[in-house]
C-alpha positions in Angstrom: 105.1 53.3 -186.4 102.8 52.6 -183.4 102.5 56.7 -183.4 101.8 56.5 -187.3 98.6 54.2 -186.4 97.0 56.0 -184.0 97.5 59.4 -185.7 95.4 58.0 -189.0 93.2 56.5 -186.3 92.3 60.0 -185.2 92.1 61.5 -188.8 89.5 59.2 -189.8 87.7 59.3 -186.8 87.9 63.5 -187.7 86.3 63.0 -191.7 82.7 62.7 -189.5 83.0 66.1 -187.5 82.5 68.6 -190.1 80.6 69.9 -194.2 81.3 69.8 -197.0 83.8 72.1 -199.1 84.0 72.9 -202.8 86.3 74.2 -204.9 85.8 76.0 -208.0 86.7 78.7 -210.2 83.5 80.7 -212.0 85.0 83.2 -215.1 82.3 85.6 -216.0 79.1 83.1 -215.5 75.8 84.2 -214.9 74.7 84.3 -211.5 72.6 82.1 -212.4 74.4 78.9 -214.0 76.6 79.9 -210.9 73.7 78.9 -208.7 73.1 75.8 -210.3 76.4 74.3 -210.6 76.8 74.9 -206.5 74.0 73.5 -206.5 74.2 70.5 -208.4 77.6 69.7 -206.2 76.3 70.3 -202.9 75.7 66.9 -201.1 73.1 68.4 -198.7 71.4 71.8 -199.7 68.7 72.3 -202.2 69.4 76.2 -203.7 66.3 77.4 -204.4 66.0 81.4 -206.8 64.4 82.4 -210.2 67.0 82.0 -212.9 65.7 85.4 -214.9 65.4 87.0 -211.7 69.7 87.0 -211.5 70.5 86.1 -215.1 71.7 89.6 -215.8 74.6 89.3 -212.5 78.0 88.1 -214.4 80.5 86.0 -211.8 83.9 86.2 -211.8 85.7 84.3 -208.7 88.0 81.6 -207.5 86.0 79.5 -204.2 88.8 77.8 -202.9 87.4 75.0 -199.5 84.6 76.7 -198.8 81.1 75.4 -197.6 78.4 76.1 -199.9 76.7 78.8 -197.8 80.2 81.1 -197.8 80.6 79.8 -201.6 77.4 81.3 -202.1 78.4 84.4 -200.6 81.3 84.5 -202.3 79.5 84.4 -205.5 77.0 87.1 -204.6 79.9 89.6 -203.5 78.1 93.2 -203.9 75.2 92.7 -205.9 71.8 93.5 -204.1 71.3 89.5 -203.7 70.0 88.0 -200.4 70.0 84.0 -199.3 69.0 82.6 -196.4 69.5 79.1 -195.1 67.4 77.0 -193.5 68.7 73.5 -191.9 67.2 70.9 -190.3 63.5 72.2 -190.6 60.0 70.2 -190.3 57.1 70.0 -192.1 53.4 70.3 -190.1 53.5 66.7 -189.1 57.1 67.1 -187.7 58.6 65.2 -190.5 62.4 66.4 -191.4 62.7 68.8 -194.7 65.4 69.0 -196.4 68.3 71.6 -195.6 68.0 74.6 -198.4 69.0 77.8 -199.5 67.1 80.9 -200.8 68.4 83.4 -202.8 66.7 86.1 -204.4 67.4 89.2 -205.8 66.9 92.5 -203.4 65.7 94.8 -205.6 63.1 93.3 -208.3 62.2 95.5 -211.1 61.5 94.3 -214.7 65.1 96.9 -215.6 68.4 96.6 -214.9 71.2 98.8 -215.9 74.0 96.6 -217.3 77.5 96.8 -219.1 81.0 96.5 -218.7 84.0 99.4 -217.2 87.6 98.5 -218.8 90.4 101.6 -218.2 92.1 103.6 -220.6 94.4 100.3 -221.2 91.1 98.5 -222.0 91.6 96.5 -218.9 89.1 95.9 -216.7 88.1 97.9 -213.5 87.0 96.3 -210.7 85.4 97.2 -207.6 83.9 100.8 -209.6 81.7 102.8 -207.6 78.2 103.2 -210.0 75.3 105.6 -208.4 72.1 106.1 -210.5 70.3 109.7 -209.9 67.8 111.1 -210.5 67.6 113.5 -213.6 66.0 116.4 -211.6 67.7 117.0 -208.4 70.5 115.0 -208.2 68.7 112.7 -206.0 70.5 108.9 -205.2 68.2 106.5 -207.0 69.8 102.8 -206.3 74.0 102.4 -207.1 76.3 99.4 -207.2 79.9 98.2 -207.7 81.4 96.3 -211.0 82.8 93.1 -210.1 86.7 91.2 -211.1 85.9 91.6 -215.1 84.6 95.1 -214.6 80.9 93.9 -214.9 77.9 95.8 -213.1 73.6 95.8 -213.2 71.6 97.8 -211.4 68.3 97.0 -210.8 66.3 100.2 -211.7 63.1 101.6 -213.0 64.4 105.3 -213.1 64.4 106.0 -217.0 66.1 108.5 -218.0 68.4 108.8 -215.1 72.1 109.9 -214.5 74.6 107.3 -213.7 77.5 108.8 -211.6 80.8 106.5 -212.4 83.7 106.8 -210.2 87.2 105.2 -208.9 90.0 106.4 -207.3 92.6 107.6 -209.2 90.6 108.1 -212.7 88.3 110.5 -213.6 84.8 110.5 -212.7 82.1 109.7 -215.3 78.4 111.4 -215.9 76.3 109.3 -218.3 72.6 109.5 -219.9 72.0 106.7 -220.9 69.7 106.2 -223.7 69.1 102.9 -222.8 69.8 100.2 -220.0 72.5 98.3 -221.7 75.0 100.0 -221.8 77.6 98.2 -223.7 80.9 98.6 -222.7 82.3 102.1 -221.0 85.5 103.6 -220.4 87.4 104.9 -217.5 90.4 107.9 -217.7 93.7 108.8 -215.1 93.5 111.2 -213.5 95.6 114.1 -213.8 95.5 115.5 -210.2 97.7 113.7 -207.3 95.2 112.0 -204.4 95.2 113.9 -201.3 94.0 112.5 -198.3 93.1 109.6 -199.5 92.1 106.5 -197.1 91.3 103.2 -198.9 89.6 100.8 -196.3 90.7 97.0 -196.6 94.1 95.3 -196.7 95.9 94.3 -200.1 97.1 91.7 -198.2 94.4 88.5 -196.5 95.8 86.0 -194.5 93.7 82.6 -194.7 94.4 79.4 -193.2 97.2 77.9 -196.3 98.1 81.2 -197.8 98.8 85.0 -197.5 96.8 86.2 -200.8 97.9 89.6 -202.0 96.4 91.8 -204.5 98.6 94.0 -206.5 97.6 98.0 -206.4 98.0 100.3 -209.1 102.0 101.7 -208.4 103.2 98.4 -207.9 101.5 97.3 -211.3 102.1 100.1 -213.3 106.5 100.0 -212.3 106.7 96.4 -213.7 106.9 94.5 -216.4 107.3 90.8 -215.6 105.5 88.5 -212.9 109.1 88.4 -211.1 108.9 92.6 -211.1 105.7 92.1 -210.0 106.7 89.6 -206.9 109.8 91.5 -205.9 107.7 94.7 -205.9 104.8 93.2 -203.4 107.7 92.4 -201.0 105.3 89.7 -199.2 107.9 89.2 -196.1 109.9 85.8 -195.9 109.9 85.9 -199.5 112.6 86.7 -201.5 112.6 86.9 -205.3 115.6 87.3 -207.8 114.4 89.2 -210.8 117.3 87.8 -213.1 117.3 83.7 -212.1 113.7 83.9 -211.3 114.9 82.0 -208.3 112.1 82.5 -205.6 112.8 81.4 -201.7 111.3 80.9 -198.8 112.8 79.7 -195.4 111.1 76.1 -196.7 113.4 76.2 -199.5 112.8 76.7 -202.8 109.3 78.1 -203.7 107.6 76.1 -206.5 105.6 78.5 -209.1 102.0 78.1 -210.6 99.7 80.6 -213.0 96.3 79.7 -213.0 96.9 77.0 -210.6 99.0 75.3 -213.4 102.8 74.3 -213.0 105.1 76.9 -215.0 108.6 77.8 -215.2 111.2 81.0 -215.5 109.7 82.3 -218.8 106.1 81.7 -218.3 106.3 84.4 -215.2 109.1 86.3 -216.6 106.5 87.0 -219.5 103.4 88.0 -217.5 102.0 91.4 -217.7 101.4 92.0 -214.6 98.5 93.9 -215.4 96.7 91.1 -216.2 97.5 89.6 -213.0 94.9 90.0 -210.3 96.3 88.6 -207.3 99.4 86.5 -206.0 98.9 83.4 -203.4 101.8 82.8 -201.3 100.4 79.0 -200.5 102.9 78.3 -197.4 100.7 75.9 -196.1 100.2 73.6 -200.1 96.8 71.9 -199.8 95.2 70.1 -203.0 96.8 70.0 -205.9 99.5 71.9 -204.7 100.1 69.2 -201.3 103.0 67.8 -203.6 105.1 71.3 -203.1 106.7 72.7 -200.1 105.4 76.2 -201.0 104.0 77.9 -203.6 103.4 81.1 -205.9 100.0 81.0 -207.5 99.6 83.6 -210.2 95.8 84.7 -210.8 95.4 86.2 -213.9 92.4 88.2 -215.2 90.1 86.6 -217.4 90.2 87.1 -221.2 88.9 87.2 -224.2 89.7 87.0 -227.8 92.9 88.8 -229.0 96.8 88.5 -229.1 99.8 90.2 -228.9 103.4 90.7 -230.2 105.5 91.8 -227.5 109.9 92.3 -228.1 112.3 93.2 -225.0 116.2 93.6 -225.0 118.6 94.2 -221.7 122.4 95.1 -221.6 124.6 94.6 -219.0 127.9 97.1 -219.2 130.9 96.6 -217.0 131.0 92.9 -218.0 129.0 92.4 -221.0 125.8 90.1 -220.4 122.6 90.6 -222.8 119.5 89.5 -224.1 117.1 89.8 -226.7 113.2 88.5 -226.9 110.5 88.3 -229.1 106.9 86.4 -228.3 103.8 86.3 -230.5 100.5 85.0 -228.9 96.7 84.1 -230.0 94.1 83.7 -227.8 90.5 82.8 -229.1 87.9 82.0 -227.6 89.2 78.7 -224.9 92.3 78.3 -226.9 95.1 80.2 -227.2 98.4 79.7 -229.8 102.4 81.1 -228.8 105.4 81.0 -230.1 108.6 82.7 -229.1 112.4 82.5 -229.2 115.0 84.3 -227.9 118.6 84.4 -227.9 121.1 85.5 -224.5 125.0 85.9 -224.0 127.7 86.5 -221.4 131.0 87.2 -221.4 132.6 86.8 -217.5 136.1 87.7 -216.4 138.0 87.3 -213.6 141.4 86.6 -211.5 142.8 85.8 -208.5 144.8 83.7 -206.6 144.6 79.9 -205.2 146.8 78.9 -202.7 146.6 74.7 -202.3 148.4 72.5 -200.2 148.6 68.3 -201.2 150.1 65.6 -198.7 151.4 63.1 -200.6 154.3 60.6 -199.0 154.5 62.1 -195.9 155.6 65.3 -197.6 153.7 68.2 -198.3 153.8 70.0 -201.9 152.7 73.9 -201.4 150.8 74.6 -205.2 150.3 78.6 -206.0 148.1 79.5 -208.6 148.4 83.1 -210.1 145.0 83.1 -212.4 145.8 86.1 -214.5 142.6 85.9 -216.4 139.9 83.2 -216.6 137.1 84.0 -219.4 134.0 82.6 -219.8 131.7 83.4 -222.9 128.3 81.6 -223.5 125.1 81.9 -225.6 122.2 80.5 -225.6 119.4 80.5 -228.4 115.6 78.8 -227.8 112.3 78.6 -229.2 109.1 77.3 -228.6 105.4 76.6 -229.6 102.9 76.0 -227.4 98.6 75.2 -227.2 96.3 75.5 -224.5 93.1 74.6 -224.2 90.7 75.4 -221.3 87.1 74.7 -220.6 85.7 74.5 -216.8 86.0 70.7 -216.8 89.8 70.1 -218.4 92.6 72.4 -219.0 95.1 70.9 -222.0 98.7 72.2 -222.3 101.4 71.1 -224.8 104.4 72.6 -225.3 107.4 71.7 -227.9 110.8 73.8 -228.0 114.0 73.5 -229.0 117.5 74.5 -227.3 120.9 75.6 -228.1 123.2 76.3 -226.0 127.5 76.3 -226.4 130.6 77.8 -224.3 132.9 78.7 -226.9 135.7 80.0 -224.9 135.9 79.2 -220.9 139.6 79.9 -220.9 142.4 80.1 -217.6 145.6 81.6 -218.2 147.8 81.1 -215.2 151.0 80.7 -213.5 151.7 77.7 -211.2 154.7 78.3 -208.3 155.1 74.1 -207.0 157.4 74.5 -203.7 158.4 77.9 -204.4 160.5 77.3 -207.5 160.6 78.9 -211.3 156.9 80.1 -212.6 155.4 77.6 -215.0 152.6 78.9 -217.4 149.6 77.5 -218.1 146.8 77.3 -220.2 142.9 75.4 -219.5 140.7 75.8 -222.4 137.5 74.2 -222.5 134.2 74.5 -224.7 131.0 72.9 -224.5 128.2 72.6 -227.1 124.5 71.3 -226.7 121.2 70.4 -228.7 117.9 69.7 -226.9 114.5 69.0 -228.1 112.0 69.0 -225.3 108.3 68.3 -225.7 105.5 69.1 -222.5 102.3 67.7 -222.3 100.0 68.6 -219.4 96.1 67.6 -218.2 93.9 68.9 -216.0 90.6 67.1 -215.6 87.3 67.6 -213.4 86.4 63.9 -213.1 83.5 65.2 -211.0 82.3 67.8 -209.7 84.1 66.1 -206.2 87.0 64.7 -208.3 90.5 66.5 -209.3 92.9 64.8 -212.2 95.9 66.3 -213.5 99.0 64.7 -214.8 102.0 66.3 -217.1 105.1 64.8 -218.8 108.4 66.1 -219.9 110.7 64.9 -222.4 114.2 65.8 -223.4 116.8 64.5 -225.2 120.5 66.1 -225.5 123.3 65.8 -227.5 126.1 67.4 -225.6 130.1 68.1 -226.8 132.9 68.8 -224.6 136.5 69.7 -225.6 139.4 70.3 -222.9 142.9 70.5 -223.4 144.7 71.7 -220.5 148.8 72.6 -220.7 151.0 72.8 -217.8 154.3 73.4 -219.1 155.5 70.2 -221.2 152.6 68.3 -219.6 149.5 68.0 -221.5 146.4 66.1 -221.3 143.5 66.2 -223.4 139.5 65.2 -223.7 136.5 64.9 -225.9 133.5 63.8 -224.8 129.8 63.2 -226.6 126.8 62.5 -225.2 123.4 61.0 -225.2 121.2 61.6 -222.7 117.1 60.9 -222.3 115.4 62.2 -219.8 111.4 61.5 -219.0 109.8 62.7 -215.9 105.6 62.0 -215.2 103.9 63.4 -212.7 100.2 62.8 -211.5 97.7 63.8 -208.6 94.2 63.0 -208.0 92.1 63.7 -204.6 88.3 63.5 -204.1 86.5 66.2 -202.0 84.5 64.6 -199.1 81.6 65.8 -197.0 83.9 66.9 -193.9 86.1 69.6 -194.9 87.9 67.1 -196.0 89.4 64.9 -198.5 91.7 61.8 -199.5 93.9 61.6 -202.3 97.1 59.7 -204.6 99.9 61.0 -205.7 102.4 59.6 -208.3 105.4 60.3 -210.1 108.4 58.4 -212.0 111.2 59.4 -213.6 114.1 58.2 -215.9 117.6 59.1 -217.2 120.1 57.5 -219.0 122.7 58.8 -220.8 125.3 57.2 -223.0 128.9 59.0 -223.2 131.7 58.5 -225.3 135.0 59.7 -224.1 138.5 60.0 -225.9 141.6 61.9 -225.9 144.2 61.0 -223.4 142.1 58.5 -222.3 139.3 56.8 -224.0 136.4 55.4 -221.8 132.8 54.3 -222.6 130.3 55.2 -220.3 126.0 53.9 -220.0 124.4 55.1 -217.0 120.5 55.0 -216.3 118.9 55.8 -213.1 114.7 55.7 -211.9 112.9 56.8 -209.3 109.1 56.0 -208.5 107.4 58.0 -205.4 103.3 56.4 -204.7 101.8 58.4 -202.2 98.5 58.7 -200.5 97.3 62.2 -198.7 94.8 62.9 -196.5 93.4 66.6 -195.8 91.6 67.7 -193.0 90.6 71.2 -192.0 88.2 72.4 -188.9 86.2 75.8 -190.0 88.6 78.0 -191.8 90.9 78.0 -188.2 93.1 74.6 -188.1 94.1 72.4 -190.7 96.2 69.5 -191.1 97.2 67.6 -194.2 99.4 64.6 -194.1 100.8 62.7 -197.1 102.3 58.9 -197.2 104.4 56.7 -199.5 106.9 55.0 -200.7 110.1 56.1 -202.7 111.8 53.4 -204.8 115.0 54.2 -206.8 117.7 52.1 -208.8 120.0 53.2 -210.8 123.2 51.3 -212.7 126.3 51.6 -214.6 126.7 49.2 -218.0 128.9 46.3 -216.7 128.4 47.1 -212.7 125.6 46.1 -210.0 122.3 47.4 -210.4 121.1 49.4 -207.0 118.0 50.0 -205.6 116.2 51.2 -202.7 112.7 50.9 -201.5 112.5 54.1 -198.6 109.3 55.8 -197.1 108.9 58.8 -198.1 106.2 61.9 -197.2 105.6 65.0 -194.8 102.9 66.5 -192.2 101.5 69.6 -191.9 100.0 71.8 -189.7 97.9 75.1 -189.3 96.5 77.2 -186.5 94.8 81.0 -188.0 94.4 82.2 -184.6 92.6 85.4 -185.8 92.7 87.5 -188.3 96.4 88.8 -187.6 98.0 86.0 -186.3 98.9 83.2 -188.1 100.8 79.9 -187.2 102.1 76.8 -189.4 104.4 73.3 -188.7 106.1 71.2 -191.2 107.5 68.1 -191.1 109.0 66.2 -194.4 111.2 63.2 -195.0 112.8 61.8 -198.3 115.3 61.2 -200.6 117.6 62.7 -203.1 117.9 61.3 -206.5 121.0 60.2 -207.2 123.5 62.4 -209.4 124.8 60.6 -212.3 127.8 63.2 -212.4 129.2 61.1 -209.3 128.7 57.6 -209.3 130.0 57.2 -213.0 133.2 55.4 -213.4 134.9 57.7 -215.1 138.3 59.7 -214.3 139.4 62.9 -215.2 142.4 64.5 -214.7 142.0 68.2 -213.5 145.6 69.5 -213.6 149.8 67.3 -213.0 148.7 66.8 -209.7 145.1 66.1 -209.3 142.4 63.7 -211.2 138.7 63.6 -210.2 137.4 60.1 -209.8 133.6 59.1 -209.7 132.3 56.8 -207.2 129.8 53.6 -208.7 129.0 52.3 -205.3 127.5 55.8 -203.5 124.4 55.0 -202.0 121.3 57.0 -201.6 120.8 59.6 -199.6 118.5 60.6 -196.6 116.5 64.1 -197.0 114.7 65.7 -194.0 113.3 68.9 -193.4 111.2 70.9 -190.1 109.9 74.1 -190.1 108.4 76.3 -188.2 106.3 80.0 -189.6 104.8 83.1 -188.0 103.1 85.6 -189.9 101.3 89.0 -188.4 99.7 90.8 -190.8 97.8 93.9 -190.7 97.1 96.5 -194.2 100.0 98.1 -193.6 102.3 96.1 -191.8 103.1 92.1 -192.4 106.1 90.3 -190.8 107.2 86.7 -191.2 109.3 84.2 -188.6 110.8 81.2 -189.1 112.7 78.6 -187.3 113.8 75.7 -188.8 116.2 72.3 -189.4 117.6 70.3 -192.7 119.5 67.6 -192.7 121.0 65.2 -195.1 122.1 61.2 -194.1 124.4 59.9 -195.6 125.5 63.2 -197.2 127.3 63.0 -200.4 130.7 64.6 -200.1 134.4 64.9 -201.6 136.6 62.9 -200.1 140.5 63.2 -200.9 143.2 60.5 -201.2 146.5 59.8 -202.9 147.5 57.2 -205.5 151.1 57.1 -205.9 152.4 60.6 -206.7 148.8 61.5 -207.4 145.9 62.9 -205.0 142.4 61.5 -206.4 139.4 63.2 -205.1 136.5 61.0 -205.3 133.5 61.2 -203.1 131.7 59.2 -200.4 128.5 58.8 -198.2 130.0 60.3 -195.1 128.7 61.7 -192.2 125.4 64.2 -191.9 124.8 67.5 -193.1 122.8 69.9 -190.6 121.0 73.5 -191.0 119.4 75.2 -188.5 117.9 78.3 -189.6 116.2 81.6 -188.3 114.5 84.0 -190.9 113.2 87.5 -189.9 111.4 89.6 -192.0 109.0 92.3 -191.9 107.7 95.2 -194.8 105.9 98.4 -194.2 103.7 100.4 -196.2 103.8 104.4 -194.9 102.3 105.3 -197.5 101.0 104.7 -200.9 104.3 105.7 -202.5 106.8 104.6 -199.9 107.2 100.5 -199.3 110.4 99.3 -196.9 111.3 96.4 -196.6 114.3 94.8 -193.7 115.1 90.9 -193.5 117.5 88.9 -191.2 118.6 85.2 -191.7 121.3 83.2 -189.5 122.1 79.7 -190.5 124.2 76.9 -189.1 126.0 74.6 -191.4 127.4 71.7 -189.2 128.5 68.5 -191.3 130.5 65.5 -189.4 132.3 62.2 -190.6 135.6 61.8 -191.2 135.8 65.9 -192.6 133.8 67.6 -190.3 133.0 71.3 -190.6 130.9 74.2 -189.4 129.7 77.1 -189.7 127.9 79.9 -188.8 126.7 82.6 -191.1 124.0 85.8 -190.5 122.5 88.0 -193.4 120.8 90.9 -193.6 119.0 93.1 -196.4 116.7 96.0 -196.9 115.1 97.5 -199.8 113.3 100.7 -200.4 110.7 101.2 -203.1 109.1 104.6 -203.7 107.0 105.8 -207.1 106.8 109.6 -208.4 104.5 109.2 -211.8 105.6 107.4 -214.1 108.5 106.7 -212.3 109.3 104.0 -209.6 113.2 103.6 -207.4 114.3 101.0 -206.1 117.1 100.7 -203.3 118.4 97.6 -202.0 121.6 96.4 -199.8 122.6 93.4 -198.9 125.0 92.0 -196.2 128.5 89.6 -196.8 127.1 86.1 -196.9 128.6 83.2 -196.0 128.0 79.5 -196.6 128.9 75.8 -197.0 129.7 75.0 -200.8 128.7 71.6 -201.2 129.5 71.8 -204.6 133.4 73.3 -204.1 135.1 70.6 -202.0 132.6 71.3 -199.2 134.4 74.7 -198.6 133.4 78.2 -196.9 132.3 80.6 -199.4 132.5 84.5 -199.1 130.2 86.3 -200.9 131.1 90.6 -201.2 128.5 93.0 -199.8 126.4 94.5 -202.5 123.9 97.2 -202.8 121.9 98.3 -205.9 119.9 101.4 -207.3 117.6 101.3 -210.2 114.8 103.8 -212.1 112.1 102.2 -214.3 110.1 104.7 -216.3 106.9 102.9 -217.9 104.3 104.8 -220.6 101.6 103.0 -221.9 103.4 99.9 -223.9 107.0 101.5 -223.0 109.1 100.2 -220.3 112.4 100.9 -219.6 114.7 100.2 -216.9 118.1 101.9 -215.9 120.4 100.0 -212.9 123.6 100.5 -211.5 125.1 97.6 -208.7 127.8 99.0 -205.9 128.6 101.7 -207.9 131.3 103.7 -205.4 133.4 100.3 -203.8 136.7 98.9 -205.3 137.1 95.4 -206.2 135.7 93.0 -204.4 136.4 89.6 -203.8 134.7 86.3 -203.5 137.1 84.0 -200.7 137.3 80.2 -200.5 138.4 78.2 -198.0 138.7 74.3 -198.1 140.3 71.8 -195.7 139.4 68.2 -196.0 142.6 66.0 -194.8 145.4 66.0 -196.6 144.2 68.4 -199.3 143.6 72.4 -198.8 142.5 74.9 -200.9 142.3 78.9 -200.1 140.8 81.0 -203.6 140.2 84.7 -203.6 139.4 85.8 -206.8 137.9 88.9 -208.5 134.0 88.3 -210.6 133.4 90.9 -213.1 129.9 90.2 -212.2 130.6 90.9 -208.7 131.9 94.4 -208.9 130.3 97.9 -210.0 128.4 97.4 -213.2 125.0 98.9 -214.8 122.7 97.7 -216.5 119.6 98.8 -218.8 116.2 97.0 -220.2 113.8 97.9 -223.2 110.6 96.3 -223.5 107.7 97.0 -226.1 104.5 95.5 -226.4 101.8 95.8 -229.0 98.4 94.5 -228.8 95.7 93.8 -231.5 92.7 92.7 -231.0 91.2 92.2 -227.9 93.6 92.4 -224.4 95.3 89.2 -223.7 97.8 88.5 -220.6 101.0 88.0 -221.9 102.3 84.5 -220.4 104.6 82.9 -222.7 105.0 79.1 -222.7 107.9 77.8 -220.8 111.4 76.6 -222.6 113.8 75.3 -220.4 117.1 76.7 -221.4 119.5 74.5 -219.0 120.6 71.8 -221.8 121.5 68.7 -219.7 124.1 66.7 -219.1 126.6 64.2 -217.1 129.4 64.7 -218.3 132.6 64.3 -215.8 133.7 67.4 -216.1 
């Protein structure tokens, strides 16, 4: 505690040694309006400029944590505009004059050639080169480049003139303009292959708290979803599963944002790649992201009025799995409306051998199960409507969705032998169905130029039904469950920027879940359970220039839960984290992350229900479970050059009072319950590198090592090394992907704390992108035999060895087809999210 107060004191002192920083996004505003805004928020400088002189220059850029002078330099960009900073000056009488910044156009003329440049699809062409030439001898008169929105303004009195507009990969356009206002000009892709072209600069830029990646034309052209684009960027240390939408790093799961608004799976899946201006991998989250471990933030290009209708379908060959989606979006000025729906299905099959051993009453019972066929059919349908309104001072978002999910068939047909006796035929048949309406409300408000507030409310109601019939010879067990589950969560974040490269803020989150379950069948139960968690914290952020940054957040976590008829459990514990970032230069960056938190109580573990698994085993909840503490520490290093990027990290994850399986006997039965016992350790090391030898070839290699250890009544340890590699090659309209991964091992905490080994895999895919059509064909492990998923659990009186051959791990193929129809002006393709995972707390 003494060290904590010392740190707070040092942070308080440091508040007075720096200068003001601001963050603001400018979307197609005039330079005059941008400077006027910066002047209004500046606490130190007076910004002087002539309004009419700069009115024709457009600004589209996202200023983040910059000083006022640096922010002005960023909005000026490539325009022929200069700035002078005058500080601590005195007048003739020796009086101190206020600090001032003078901004003026370096080429003062009465006229300017201005317009906007787009490509063949109507998308803005950023940083295109415009040269104004003399019509008589083609000598150079003046020139400039377009901004991120494709706009340009070139001061020039030469008229008539010849304009030469060029951009790599496009046909050069020559114009004899009739007036100074050129309107919208269109560039067409070049049909010739470019050779020996050197592009200066890097698509990877390392900032103090993030890596900024600008997607190149090849990556955009050969992607259809936001996940596809992120995967092809090959950001070191970031792993992307394009099928499930899972993004992980050395810090664990990565949170996803679109234009700094928190997003979910379908937001990103339906984000059109050519609408993405850049991707920010924030490995040291600050500001509104400070609540997260790591963040991927997609920044989209500003759009105008228009809409689209999009359709896509996917079908798997080898094992049945597919989905179809349709979406519609209309945007008018600052408001956009969205509707979409879809359906998916899967037919998973497997077979294998499961060998179990029970120690009951001084004797050992051996059980061998031959799983002849395990078959699971699932289907999901969903729909959602959404509305979003965006202005300079606020963003409002509302989403209303409905999801129906079911498992009409989940059947295991097996043959069981006890102690080398006669085979007994078994049938385990289960089915599930659920209906879940949901609502999300989000608001982000700029209260003042220095104060920001965002809040999000998520609510859902789930009605679930679960049926199970288990036959083992003459033994029959039946379960029928009906459940009502209400879930509410509110999260808000407030911060204010101070005048010394720092900011302070407050964070509040609260969640509430209540479930009412009625169990019928062989046994009858009624279970009512509720749980809530509240976190209140203060955060402080301090940076020294752009090299060193320190962020701290500390607060309390209050949890409470109760089973009806039982005593209420409640805990108040400290919560917080601290992170430090050091950018030695443009190539080398170091980061440290420390975190302390608490795991939310799992309703499925703490209920008081018995659920018969078979004639030998019963699963039972434990209402006496206590809370678990979570701790995390990481050290990371990144090395960045235009062609080569490397990420290295080491870390430790720990869980105190880990909730894990516990086995004991009760008569001639084995009871599987849960206890808080021991500590879970996961020591991690990761190394990942990406290399771009040519514009068409991209390479990626990664290695990770985990050492797991669990202490307590059941002690476990496991060391696991995993290697992966990926090659991407582009050829015209075609893109080729080859990836491979070695065998992976882990301690499976959700499956009796077992050692789980997943077989090695490799895959190859090719995609074709032309206009609004996108087709992808891929194969997975096509030339290998049967692959086995192996698990081994040893927990006191119970041991289990399983070898399963799952269809999803065998050779398979997949085809995806998508088409998009745009109307009006182009609109970004980011559908609102609907969570298709229906929540339940049923003991199964």
